[in-house]
DSSP file (Angstrom, degrees, kcal/mol; ACC not computed):
  #  RESIDUE AA STRUCTURE BP1 BP2  ACC     N-H-->O    O-->H-N    N-H-->O    O-->H-N    TCO  KAPPA ALPHA  PHI   PSI    X-CA   Y-CA   Z-CA
    1    1 A M              0   0    0      0, 0.0     2,-0.2     0, 0.0     0, 0.0   0.000 360.0 360.0 360.0 123.2   38.4   53.1  120.8
    2    2 A A        -     0   0    0      1,-0.0     2,-0.4     0, 0.0     0, 0.0  -0.527 360.0-131.2 -79.0 140.4   42.1   52.9  121.7
    3    3 A T        -     0   0    0     -2,-0.2     2,-0.3     1,-0.0    -1,-0.0  -0.743  21.5-119.8 -92.0 141.6   44.6   55.0  119.8
    4    4 A K        -     0   0    0     -2,-0.4     2,-0.2     1,-0.1    -1,-0.0  -0.623  29.0-114.5 -81.1 132.3   47.7   53.3  118.5
    5    5 A A        -     0   0    0     -2,-0.3     2,-0.5     1,-0.1    -1,-0.1  -0.453  26.6-131.3 -67.9 133.9   51.0   54.7  119.8
    6    6 A V        -     0   0    0     -2,-0.2     2,-0.6    93,-0.1    -1,-0.1  -0.768  14.8-137.2 -89.4 125.7   53.0   56.3  117.1
    7    7 A K        -     0   0    0     -2,-0.5    -1,-0.0     1,-0.0    -2,-0.0  -0.724  19.0-134.5 -84.8 122.8   56.6   55.1  117.1
    8    8 A L        -     0   0    0     -2,-0.6     2,-0.0     1,-0.1    84,-0.0  -0.439  25.8-102.9 -74.3 148.9   59.0   58.0  116.5
    9    9 A P        -     0   0    0      0, 0.0    -1,-0.1     0, 0.0     2,-0.1  -0.363  34.7-122.9 -68.7 151.3   61.8   57.6  114.0
   10   10 A D     >  -     0   0    0      1,-0.1     4,-2.0    -2,-0.0     3,-0.2  -0.358  33.7 -92.6 -86.0 175.7   65.3   57.0  115.4
   11   11 A R  H  > S+     0   0    0      1,-0.2     4,-2.3     2,-0.2     5,-0.2   0.886 125.1  51.7 -56.2 -44.6   68.3   59.2  114.6
   12   12 A E  H  > S+     0   0    0      1,-0.2     4,-2.4     2,-0.2    -1,-0.2   0.887 108.8  50.7 -63.8 -39.9   69.4   57.2  111.7
   13   13 A Q  H  > S+     0   0    0      2,-0.2     4,-2.3     1,-0.2    -1,-0.2   0.880 109.8  50.8 -65.3 -37.9   65.9   57.3  110.1
   14   14 A I  H  X S+     0   0    0     -4,-2.0     4,-2.6     2,-0.2    -2,-0.2   0.926 110.2  49.1 -65.3 -44.3   65.8   61.1  110.5
   15   15 A I  H  X S+     0   0    0     -4,-2.3     4,-2.3     1,-0.2    -2,-0.2   0.918 111.5  49.4 -61.9 -43.4   69.2   61.4  108.8
   16   16 A R  H  X S+     0   0    0     -4,-2.4     4,-2.4     1,-0.2    -1,-0.2   0.909 111.6  49.2 -61.8 -42.0   68.1   59.2  105.9
   17   17 A R  H  X S+     0   0    0     -4,-2.3     4,-2.5     2,-0.2    -2,-0.2   0.905 110.2  50.5 -65.0 -41.6   64.9   61.2  105.5
   18   18 A M  H  X S+     0   0    0     -4,-2.6     4,-2.4     2,-0.2    -1,-0.2   0.914 111.2  49.0 -61.1 -42.9   66.8   64.5  105.5
   19   19 A W  H  X S+     0   0    0     -4,-2.3     4,-1.1     2,-0.2    -2,-0.2   0.908 110.5  50.7 -63.7 -42.3   69.2   63.1  102.8
   20   20 A K  H  < S+     0   0    0     -4,-2.4     3,-0.5     1,-0.2     4,-0.3   0.922 111.9  47.3 -61.8 -44.5   66.3   61.9  100.7
   21   21 A L  H >< S+     0   0    0     -4,-2.5     3,-1.0     1,-0.2    -2,-0.2   0.886 107.9  55.4 -64.2 -38.9   64.6   65.4  100.9
   22   22 A A  H 3< S+     0   0    0     -4,-2.4    -1,-0.2     1,-0.2    -2,-0.2   0.762 116.6  37.8 -65.1 -23.8   67.9   67.1  100.1
   23   23 A N  T 3< S+     0   0    0     -4,-1.1    -1,-0.2    -3,-0.5    -2,-0.2   0.293  86.1 131.9-110.0   8.3   68.1   65.0   96.9
   24   24 A A    <   -     0   0    0     -3,-1.0     2,-0.2    -4,-0.3    -3,-0.1  -0.326  54.6-124.1 -65.1 142.6   64.4   65.0   96.0
   25   25 A K        -     0   0    0      1,-0.1    25,-0.5    -2,-0.0     4,-0.2  -0.514   9.6-154.2 -86.0 154.4   63.6   65.8   92.4
   26   26 A A     >  +     0   0    0     -2,-0.2     4,-1.8     1,-0.1     3,-0.4   0.464  69.3  97.7-105.9  -5.1   61.2   68.6   91.4
   27   27 A G  H  > S+     0   0    0      1,-0.2     4,-2.2     2,-0.2     5,-0.1   0.861  82.0  50.2 -57.2 -43.1   60.1   67.2   88.0
   28   28 A D  H  > S+     0   0    0     19,-0.3     4,-2.4     1,-0.2    -1,-0.2   0.858 108.3  53.6 -66.9 -33.9   56.8   65.7   89.2
   29   29 A A  H  > S+     0   0    0     -3,-0.4     4,-1.9    18,-0.3    -1,-0.2   0.889 108.7  49.5 -66.5 -37.9   55.8   68.9   90.9
   30   30 A V  H  X S+     0   0    0     -4,-1.8     4,-1.5     2,-0.2    -2,-0.2   0.904 109.8  51.4 -66.4 -41.1   56.4   70.8   87.6
   31   31 A K  H  X S+     0   0    0     -4,-2.2     4,-1.0     1,-0.2     3,-0.4   0.928 108.6  51.9 -59.0 -44.7   54.3   68.2   85.8
   32   32 A L  H >< S+     0   0    0     -4,-2.4     3,-0.5     1,-0.2    -1,-0.2   0.888 109.0  50.4 -58.8 -40.4   51.5   68.7   88.4
   33   33 A A  H 3< S+     0   0    0     -4,-1.9    -1,-0.2     1,-0.2    -2,-0.2   0.781 106.2  56.2 -69.7 -27.2   51.7   72.5   87.8
   34   34 A C  H 3< S+     0   0    0     -4,-1.5    -1,-0.2    -3,-0.4    -2,-0.2   0.684 100.1  65.5 -81.0 -18.8   51.4   72.1   84.0
   35   35 A F  S << S-     0   0    0     -4,-1.0     5,-0.0    -3,-0.5     0, 0.0  -0.831  86.3-114.4-108.8 143.5   48.2   70.1   84.0
   36   36 A P    >   -     0   0    0      0, 0.0     3,-2.6     0, 0.0    -2,-0.1  -0.363  36.7-104.8 -68.7 154.9   44.7   71.3   85.1
   37   37 A P  G >  S+     0   0    0      0, 0.0     3,-1.7     0, 0.0    -2,-0.0   0.798 117.9  65.0 -52.4 -33.4   43.3   69.6   88.2
   38   38 A E  G 3  S+     0   0    0      1,-0.3     3,-0.1     2,-0.1    -3,-0.0   0.639 101.6  51.5 -67.9 -10.6   40.8   67.5   86.1
   39   39 A E  G <  S+     0   0    0     -3,-2.6    -1,-0.3     1,-0.1    -4,-0.0   0.085  76.2 109.1-109.0  22.1   43.8   65.7   84.6
   40   40 A W    X   +     0   0    0     -3,-1.7     3,-1.5     2,-0.0    -1,-0.1   0.011  38.6 148.6 -90.0  29.6   45.5   64.8   87.9
   41   41 A Q  T 3   +     0   0    0      1,-0.3    -2,-0.0    -3,-0.1    -3,-0.0  -0.395  69.6  21.6 -61.4 139.2   44.8   61.1   87.6
   42   42 A G  T >  S+     0   0    0     -2,-0.1     3,-2.0     1,-0.0     4,-0.3   0.655  76.5 142.3  78.6  16.2   47.6   59.1   89.3
   43   43 A V  G X   +     0   0    0     -3,-1.5     3,-1.5     1,-0.3    -2,-0.1   0.804  63.7  66.8 -60.6 -28.5   48.7   62.0   91.4
   44   44 A E  G 3  S+     0   0    0      1,-0.3    -1,-0.3     3,-0.0    -3,-0.1   0.679  96.3  56.6 -67.1 -15.3   49.4   59.7   94.3
   45   45 A K  G <  S+     0   0    0     -3,-2.0    -1,-0.3     2,-0.1    -2,-0.2   0.538  85.0 105.0 -91.3  -8.0   52.2   58.1   92.3
   46   46 A L  S <  S-     0   0    0     -3,-1.5     2,-1.0    -4,-0.3    -4,-0.0  -0.446  75.9-123.4 -74.8 145.8   54.1   61.4   91.8
   47   47 A E        +     0   0    0      1,-0.1   -19,-0.3    -2,-0.1   -18,-0.3  -0.794  46.8 154.3 -89.3 103.6   57.2   62.1   93.8
   48   48 A L    >   +     0   0    0     -2,-1.0     3,-1.0     1,-0.1    -1,-0.1   0.064  26.1 119.8-119.4  22.4   56.4   65.3   95.6
   49   49 A D  T 3  S+     0   0    0      1,-0.3    -1,-0.1   -24,-0.1   -23,-0.1   0.847  77.0  50.5 -59.1 -36.1   58.7   65.1   98.6
   50   50 A A  T 3  S+     0   0    0    -25,-0.5    17,-2.4    -3,-0.2     2,-0.4   0.680  89.8  97.3 -77.3 -16.9   60.5   68.3   97.7
   51   51 A L  E <   +A   66   0A   0     -3,-1.0    15,-0.3    15,-0.2     3,-0.1  -0.601  39.0 166.8 -79.1 124.4   57.3   70.3   97.3
   52   52 A T  E     +     0   0A   0     13,-3.0     2,-0.3    -2,-0.4    14,-0.2   0.642  67.7  18.4-107.9 -22.0   56.3   72.3  100.4
   53   53 A E  E     -A   65   0A   0     12,-1.6    12,-2.4     2,-0.0     2,-0.4  -0.984  55.6-174.0-153.6 139.6   53.6   74.6   98.8
   54   54 A F  E     +A   64   0A   0     -2,-0.3     2,-0.4    10,-0.2    10,-0.2  -0.987  11.5 173.4-135.9 122.2   51.5   74.5   95.7
   55   55 A K  E     -A   63   0A   0      8,-2.5     8,-3.0    -2,-0.4     2,-0.5  -0.994  14.1-170.8-131.7 137.4   49.2   77.4   94.7
   56   56 A R  E     -A   62   0A   0     -2,-0.4     6,-0.2     6,-0.2     5,-0.1  -0.968  21.1-147.2-125.0 114.1   47.1   77.9   91.6
   57   57 A G    >   -     0   0    0      4,-3.2     3,-2.0    -2,-0.5    -2,-0.0  -0.265  26.7-108.7 -76.1 165.0   45.6   81.4   91.4
   58   58 A T  T 3  S+     0   0    0      1,-0.3    -1,-0.1     2,-0.1    -2,-0.0   0.752 120.9  58.6 -64.7 -23.2   42.3   82.2   89.7
   59   59 A N  T 3  S-     0   0    0      2,-0.1    -1,-0.3     1,-0.0     3,-0.1   0.384 123.5-104.8 -86.7   4.3   44.2   83.9   86.9
   60   60 A G  S <  S+     0   0    0     -3,-2.0     2,-0.2     1,-0.3    -2,-0.1   0.356  72.8 143.6  92.0  -6.5   46.1   80.6   86.2
   61   61 A V        -     0   0    0     -5,-0.1    -4,-3.2     1,-0.0     2,-0.4  -0.506  36.8-152.4 -70.3 132.8   49.4   81.6   87.8
   62   62 A V  E     -A   56   0A   0     -6,-0.2     2,-0.5    -2,-0.2    -6,-0.2  -0.903   8.8-166.3-110.9 134.1   51.0   78.6   89.5
   63   63 A E  E     -A   55   0A   0     -8,-3.0    -8,-2.5    -2,-0.4     2,-0.4  -0.982   5.3-174.7-122.0 125.1   53.4   79.0   92.5
   64   64 A L  E     -A   54   0A   0     -2,-0.5     2,-0.4   -10,-0.2   -10,-0.2  -0.956   3.6-168.3-117.4 135.9   55.5   76.2   93.7
   65   65 A K  E     -A   53   0A   0    -12,-2.4   -13,-3.0    -2,-0.4   -12,-1.6  -0.979  10.1-164.4-123.2 140.2   57.7   76.2   96.8
   66   66 A F  E     -A   51   0A   0     -2,-0.4   -15,-0.2   -15,-0.3   -16,-0.1  -0.755  33.0 -76.7-121.3 164.6   60.3   73.6   97.5
   67   67 A V        -     0   0    0    -17,-2.4     2,-1.3    -2,-0.3     3,-0.1  -0.294  49.9-112.6 -54.3 138.6   62.4   72.4  100.4
   68   68 A D     >  -     0   0    0      1,-0.2     4,-2.5     2,-0.1     5,-0.2  -0.671  35.3-171.5 -77.6  96.9   65.4   74.7  101.1
   69   69 A R  H  > S+     0   0    0     -2,-1.3     4,-2.8     1,-0.2     5,-0.2   0.866  79.3  54.0 -63.0 -38.8   68.1   72.3  100.1
   70   70 A G  H  > S+     0   0    0      2,-0.2     4,-2.1     1,-0.2    -1,-0.2   0.942 112.5  42.6 -61.9 -47.5   71.0   74.5  101.3
   71   71 A R  H  > S+     0   0    0      1,-0.2     4,-2.5     2,-0.2    -2,-0.2   0.900 114.0  52.3 -65.6 -40.4   69.5   74.8  104.8
   72   72 A L  H  X S+     0   0    0     -4,-2.5     4,-2.5     1,-0.2    -2,-0.2   0.910 109.7  48.7 -62.5 -42.4   68.6   71.2  104.9
   73   73 A L  H  X S+     0   0    0     -4,-2.8     4,-2.6     2,-0.2    -1,-0.2   0.877 109.6  52.9 -66.6 -36.6   72.2   70.2  103.9
   74   74 A E  H  X S+     0   0    0     -4,-2.1     4,-2.4    -5,-0.2    -2,-0.2   0.940 112.0  45.0 -61.4 -46.3   73.5   72.5  106.6
   75   75 A R  H  X S+     0   0    0     -4,-2.5     4,-2.4     2,-0.2    -2,-0.2   0.883 112.0  52.4 -64.8 -38.2   71.3   70.8  109.2
   76   76 A L  H  X S+     0   0    0     -4,-2.5     4,-3.0     2,-0.2     5,-0.3   0.919 109.2  49.4 -63.6 -43.4   72.2   67.4  107.9
   77   77 A L  H  X S+     0   0    0     -4,-2.6     4,-2.6     1,-0.2    -2,-0.2   0.920 112.0  48.5 -61.3 -43.9   75.9   68.2  108.2
   78   78 A D  H  < S+     0   0    0     -4,-2.4     6,-1.2     1,-0.2    -1,-0.2   0.887 113.9  47.6 -61.6 -38.8   75.3   69.5  111.8
   79   79 A T  H  < S+     0   0    0     -4,-2.4    -2,-0.2     1,-0.2    -1,-0.2   0.904 113.0  46.0 -70.8 -42.2   73.4   66.3  112.6
   80   80 A V  H  < S+     0   0    0     -4,-3.0     2,-0.2    -5,-0.2    -2,-0.2   0.899 101.2  76.3 -68.5 -40.0   76.0   64.0  111.1
   81   81 A D  S >< S-     0   0    0     -4,-2.6     3,-2.6    -5,-0.3     4,-0.3  -0.542  98.1-120.5 -67.1 136.7   78.7   65.8  112.8
   82   82 A H  G >  S+     0   0    0      1,-0.3     3,-1.0    -2,-0.2     4,-0.4   0.663 107.6  74.4 -60.8 -15.2   78.5   64.7  116.4
   83   83 A S  G 3  S+     0   0    0      1,-0.2     4,-0.3     2,-0.1     3,-0.3   0.770  94.7  53.4 -67.7 -21.9   77.9   68.3  117.6
   84   84 A G  G <> S+     0   0    0     -3,-2.6     4,-2.0    -6,-1.2    -1,-0.2   0.529  83.2  89.0 -87.7  -6.5   74.4   68.0  116.2
   85   85 A E  H <> S+     0   0    0     -3,-1.0     4,-2.5    -4,-0.3    -1,-0.2   0.893  85.0  52.7 -59.4 -41.5   73.6   64.8  118.2
   86   86 A D  H  > S+     0   0    0     -4,-0.4     4,-2.6    -3,-0.3    -1,-0.2   0.884 107.2  53.1 -62.0 -38.5   72.3   66.7  121.1
   87   87 A Q  H  > S+     0   0    0     -4,-0.3     4,-2.4     2,-0.2    -1,-0.2   0.925 110.5  46.1 -63.3 -44.4   69.9   68.7  118.9
   88   88 A V  H  X S+     0   0    0     -4,-2.0     4,-2.6     2,-0.2     5,-0.2   0.923 112.9  50.2 -64.5 -43.7   68.5   65.5  117.4
   89   89 A D  H  X S+     0   0    0     -4,-2.5     4,-2.4     1,-0.2    -2,-0.2   0.910 111.4  48.4 -61.3 -42.5   68.2   64.0  120.9
   90   90 A R  H  X S+     0   0    0     -4,-2.6     4,-2.5     2,-0.2    -1,-0.2   0.899 111.2  51.2 -64.0 -40.6   66.4   67.1  122.2
   91   91 A F  H  X S+     0   0    0     -4,-2.4     4,-2.3     2,-0.2    -2,-0.2   0.940 111.5  46.3 -61.1 -47.8   64.1   67.0  119.2
   92   92 A L  H  X S+     0   0    0     -4,-2.6     4,-2.2     1,-0.2    -2,-0.2   0.888 112.4  50.7 -64.5 -39.1   63.2   63.4  119.8
   93   93 A Q  H  X S+     0   0    0     -4,-2.4     4,-2.0    -5,-0.2    -1,-0.2   0.906 110.0  50.3 -64.0 -40.7   62.6   64.0  123.5
   94   94 A A  H  X S+     0   0    0     -4,-2.5     4,-0.9     1,-0.2    -2,-0.2   0.900 110.2  50.0 -64.3 -40.2   60.3   67.0  122.7
   95   95 A M  H >< S+     0   0    0     -4,-2.3     3,-0.6     1,-0.2     4,-0.5   0.891 108.7  52.3 -65.2 -39.2   58.3   64.8  120.3
   96   96 A E  H >< S+     0   0    0     -4,-2.2     3,-1.0     1,-0.2    -1,-0.2   0.884 106.2  55.0 -61.8 -38.6   58.0   62.1  122.9
   97   97 A G  H 3< S+     0   0    0     -4,-2.0    -1,-0.2     1,-0.2    -2,-0.2   0.717 101.3  58.7 -69.2 -21.3   56.7   64.7  125.4
   98   98 A Q  T <<        0   0    0     -4,-0.9    -1,-0.2    -3,-0.6    -2,-0.2   0.585 360.0 360.0 -84.1 -11.1   53.9   65.8  123.0
   99   99 A R    <         0   0    0     -3,-1.0    -1,-0.2    -4,-0.5    -2,-0.1   0.490 360.0 360.0 -78.6 360.0   52.4   62.3  122.8
């Protein structure tokens, strides 16, 4: 069975994705945390892009971790500024090398 080659995103797509993550809302993640797992119908429709980690302890304590918006915006600024172009190019080349 042949594997399909994965097309890597271009620079513009990466920048758009970074911008989307920097502006992602946390409301759906909070909703997810408020309801027990047996009530998670429709979870695939929730906007959870900003959520990086979700833990529910045995004692009921919920821990949510989100994208570091400040760091993401700094990287986005570096990327948009032409000084970051080399970093994006190196990243894409490294990803190409892993295929």
